[in-house]
Every structure is written in structure tokens, then in C-alpha cells.
C-alpha positions in Angstrom: -5.2 3.3 20.3 -4.0 0.1 22.0 -4.2 1.3 25.5 -4.3 -2.0 27.3 -2.0 -4.9 26.6 -3.9 -7.9 25.3 -1.6 -10.2 27.3 -3.3 -8.8 30.4 -6.8 -8.7 29.0 -9.8 -10.1 30.8 -9.3 -13.3 28.9 -6.6 -14.7 31.1 -6.9 -18.3 29.7 -5.4 -17.2 26.3 -2.5 -15.5 27.9 -1.8 -18.4 30.3 -2.0 -20.9 27.4 0.3 -18.8 25.3 2.8 -18.6 28.2 2.8 -22.3 28.8 3.3 -23.1 25.1 6.1 -20.4 24.9 8.1 -22.2 27.5 9.2 -24.6 24.8 10.3 -21.8 22.5 12.6 -19.8 24.7 15.2 -19.6 22.0 12.9 -17.2 20.2 13.2 -14.8 23.1 17.0 -15.0 23.5 16.8 -17.2 26.6 14.6 -14.7 28.5 10.9 -15.2 29.2 8.3 -13.2 27.2 7.4 -11.3 30.3 10.7 -9.5 30.2 10.2 -8.5 26.6 8.6 -5.3 25.2 5.0 -5.9 24.6 4.3 -6.3 20.9 0.5 -6.7 21.2 -0.2 -3.6 19.1 2.1 -4.7 16.3 0.8 -8.3 16.4 -2.9 -7.5 16.1 -3.9 -8.4 12.5 -6.9 -6.9 10.8 -9.0 -7.5 7.7 -11.6 -5.5 5.9 -15.0 -5.3 7.6 -16.8 -5.3 4.2 -14.4 -7.0 1.8 -16.8 -7.4 -1.1 -17.7 -3.7 -1.2 -14.2 -2.4 -0.5 -12.4 -4.8 -2.8 -14.7 -3.9 -5.6 -14.1 -0.2 -5.0 -10.3 -0.8 -4.8 -10.4 -2.7 -8.1 -12.3 0.1 -9.8 -9.6 2.6 -8.6 -6.8 0.3 -9.8 -8.5 0.1 -13.3 -8.7 3.9 -13.4 -5.0 4.1 -12.3 -3.9 1.9 -15.2 -6.1 3.9 -17.6 -4.3 7.0 -16.5 -1.0 5.5 -17.6 -2.5 4.2 -20.8 -3.6 7.7 -21.7 -0.2 9.2 -21.3 1.6 9.3 -24.7 4.9 10.3 -23.0 4.7 7.1 -21.0 4.5 4.9 -24.1 7.4 6.7 -25.7 9.7 5.3 -23.0 11.5 2.0 -23.4 9.5 -1.0 -22.2 12.0 -1.7 -19.5 11.6 1.8 -18.1 7.8 1.5 -18.2 8.0 -1.6 -16.1 10.3 0.0 -13.6 8.1 3.0 -13.2 5.0 0.8 -12.9 6.6 -1.4 -10.2 7.8 1.6 -8.2 4.8 4.0 -8.6 1.6 1.9 -8.7 1.1 2.1 -5.0 1.2 5.9 -4.5 -0.8 6.3 -7.7 -3.4 3.8 -6.4 -3.6 5.6 -3.1 -4.1 8.9 -4.8 -7.0 7.2 -6.6 -8.5 6.1 -3.3 -8.4 9.7 -2.1 -9.8 11.1 -5.3 -12.6 8.6 -5.4 -13.3 9.1 -1.7 -13.0 5.4 -0.9 -13.3 4.8 2.8 -13.0 1.5 4.6 -13.2 -0.1 8.0 -11.2 -3.0 9.4 -11.8 -5.5 12.1 -9.5 -7.7 14.1 -9.0 -11.1 12.6 -9.2 -14.3 14.6 -5.9 -15.0 16.2 -5.4 -18.8 16.5 -2.7 -18.7 13.8 0.1 -18.3 16.3 -1.2 -21.2 18.4 -1.5 -23.2 15.2 2.1 -22.5 14.3 3.3 -23.6 17.7 1.3 -26.8 17.8 2.1 -27.7 14.2 5.7 -26.4 14.1 7.2 -29.6 12.8 4.6 -30.0 10.1 4.5 -26.3 9.0 8.1 -26.5 7.8 6.9 -28.7 5.0 4.0 -26.5 4.1 3.7 -23.3 2.2 3.9 -20.2 4.4 0.6 -18.7 5.4 -0.6 -15.4 3.9 0.5 -12.4 5.7 -2.2 -10.3 7.4 -2.1 -6.5 7.7 -1.5 -5.2 11.2 -3.6 -2.6 12.9 -0.7 -0.2 13.2 0.1 -0.4 9.5 -3.6 0.2 8.5 -3.7 3.2 10.9 -0.7 4.7 9.2 -2.3 4.2 5.9 -5.6 5.8 7.0 -3.6 8.7 8.4 -2.0 9.3 5.0 -5.3 9.2 3.3 -6.9 11.6 5.8 -4.1 14.1 5.4 -4.7 14.1 1.6 -8.4 14.6 2.1 -7.8 17.7 4.1 -5.9 19.2 1.1 -9.1 19.0 -1.0 -7.3 18.7 -4.3 -9.0 19.7 -7.6 -9.1 17.3 -10.6 -6.2 19.2 -12.3 -4.1 19.0 -9.1 -4.6 15.3 -8.9 -3.7 14.8 -12.6 -0.5 16.8 -12.5 0.5 15.3 -9.1 0.0 11.8 -10.5 2.3 12.7 -13.4 5.0 14.0 -11.0 4.8 10.8 -9.0 4.8 8.5 -12.1 7.8 10.1 -13.8 10.3 9.4 -11.1 13.9 9.7 -12.4 15.5 8.4 -9.2 14.5 4.8 -9.8 17.6 2.7 -10.3 18.1 1.1 -13.7 16.2 3.6 -15.9 17.6 4.0 -19.4 15.8 7.3 -20.1 16.2 8.9 -16.7 17.1 12.4 -18.2 13.9 12.4 -20.3 11.9 11.1 -17.3 13.3 13.9 -15.1 12.1 16.5 -17.7 8.7 14.9 -17.6 8.5 15.2 -13.9 9.7 18.8 -13.9 7.0 19.5 -16.5 4.3 18.0 -14.3 5.5 19.8 -11.3 5.6 23.1 -13.2 2.0 22.5 -14.4 0.9 21.7 -10.9 2.5 24.9 -9.6 0.9 27.0 -12.3 -2.6 25.6 -11.7 -2.3 26.4 -8.0 -2.0 30.2 -8.5 -5.5 30.9 -9.7 -7.1 28.3 -7.5 -5.3 29.2 -4.2 -3.7 32.7 -4.8 -3.2 33.3 -1.1 -1.8 29.9 -0.1 1.8 30.3 -1.2 3.0 27.1 0.6 0.4 24.8 -0.9 2.7 23.5 -3.7 5.5 22.5 -1.2 2.9 21.1 1.1 1.4 18.9 -1.6 4.8 17.5 -2.6 5.7 16.9 1.0 2.5 15.0 1.8 2.7 13.0 -1.4 6.1 11.7 -0.4 4.4 10.0 2.5 2.6 7.7 0.1 5.8 6.1 -0.9 6.3 4.9 2.7 3.3 2.6 2.4 4.6 -0.9 1.5 3.0 -2.6 -1.5 2.5 -5.8 0.6 0.1 -3.9 2.8 -2.0 -2.6 -0.1 -2.0 -6.0 -1.8 -2.9 -8.0 1.4 -5.6 -5.5 2.4 -7.4 -4.7 -0.8 -6.5 -7.4 -3.4 -5.4 -10.6 -1.7 -9.0 -11.6 -1.0 -9.7 -11.4 -4.7 -6.5 -12.5 -6.5 -5.3 -15.1 -4.0 -1.6 -15.9 -4.3 -1.3 -14.2 -7.7 1.3 -11.5 -8.2 -0.4 -8.2 -8.2 2.3 -6.5 -10.3 2.0 -9.3 -13.0 -1.7 -8.6 -13.1 -1.2 -4.9 -13.4 1.3 -5.4 -16.3 -1.3 -7.5 -18.1 -3.9 -4.8 -17.6 -1.5 -2.1 -18.8 -0.5 -3.9 -22.1 -3.8 -5.7 -22.8 -5.0 -3.4 -25.6 -1.6 -3.1 -27.2 -0.9 -6.8 -27.1 -4.3 -7.6 -28.6 -3.7 -5.1 -31.4 -0.3 -6.7 -32.1 -1.7 -10.3 -32.0 -2.3 -12.0 -35.4 
């Protein structure tokens, strides 16, 4: 979608200024000028939500429903607390993305102002003593995310398909450090078996649907948590750790019941 390099856009002044400032930073280019490097404009373009208040609220609602899904699984609470945390840390992103698909949450992004690079160059000496700036999602990363979501929308899953698929994703026995990996593997197989059984009456002629669903669901694991956090939750939670907040949400009811 980035057909024209921004370095050669109509705004020549920005490109010229960047070239002049970059002359003092040749070490970043291995001694060669930026003109001899592969253009990274598409990867550099950062974006943000066009309607953050609306989208962040919708994303927060999906996250709450995702945590509620885990709370309502007795098999999950039978696991050791350490295993619960490992599963949560590994699986919250694909489960959240499935929630976005199920709730039909759509969003648009717009390009963020780009003086940050110039600011870093001009304040290079001072920035070393300051905290690093928040990362911003790139256009390329958001497009990959939207592609994954669009692929799932085309599947048009039923509520039962979503439920069993979420179980198959949550109970992942391949996560390192699990104490009850054998039991978790049996839970995953049970969820996959239930998913396969529910497909037969719903799609009797689509024999490849089960494999296609599992294959497409594996793409959700390629979406980095930092992208989801920065895009949907950073405007709300600031510098807080999203996993810590999810853990608090997950154990809120239990901890309150145990409190004196």
C-alpha cells in the first residue's frame, strides 16, 4: 500500500532536513549514506487509532469477556497457579483477537505525527538520561493484524465453534515450564474433538473446515503482544503492565472471597 517512498514525497524540505541531520549519524548506516540503504519508509510509518475512545472501550469490553471466559472454566482453576499464569501470559493475545472477531470490532488507524525522529536527533545527548519513548504501532504491523482478523471473519464461526476453539488455544501444552502439561494436553485434545464434532452437523460438506480453522488460528499467535497493547490499551493504561492488570482481573473475585 506504500507505493511511493516518503523520502521522495512532495514535501522535499522534510527529506532534505533529515538528510542534513543524518550526516552526523553516519555510524548508524555503517559508513554509507542513507541513500544507499533499502528504503524503510513503510516500516517506519507509525499509526494510531482514528477513534481511540470508541475503539479502546470496545477493546476493553472484549478483554473483560476474555477474562470471564477463563473464569468460567473449572478445568482452568484446577491447574496449579503457576500453570494458570503461564497459559494466561502465552494465550491472552490470540484469545483477545478471537474476541475482537466474535464481537465484530472494527477499527481504523491514521498516521501519527512524525517529529519524534527529529526530536531524538536534536536531543540525542539529553535523551540518554530520559526514559525511552513509548513505541508506536507501524502501519505494516497493523495491516498484518487486520489481515488476520479479516481471514477469521470469512470463516463465519458459530458461537460453539468460537468456544471450543478458545479452549483449544488456551490449553496449550507446548508452553515451557508447565507442571501439568499432560493434563493440559488432554484438555486441548478434548476441545479440538468437541470442535470437530460440532462442525459435522453445521458444515457436513466442508470436510476441510476443521483443519482450516486450526491453521488460521495459528496465525493469531504471530501477532506480538506489544502491538496489541500499544494499539488498543496503551492510551488507557499508560505505562502499566497489561499482563499484571489481566492477572488482577482474573483473580479479583477469588482474592476478594479469600480476604478476611
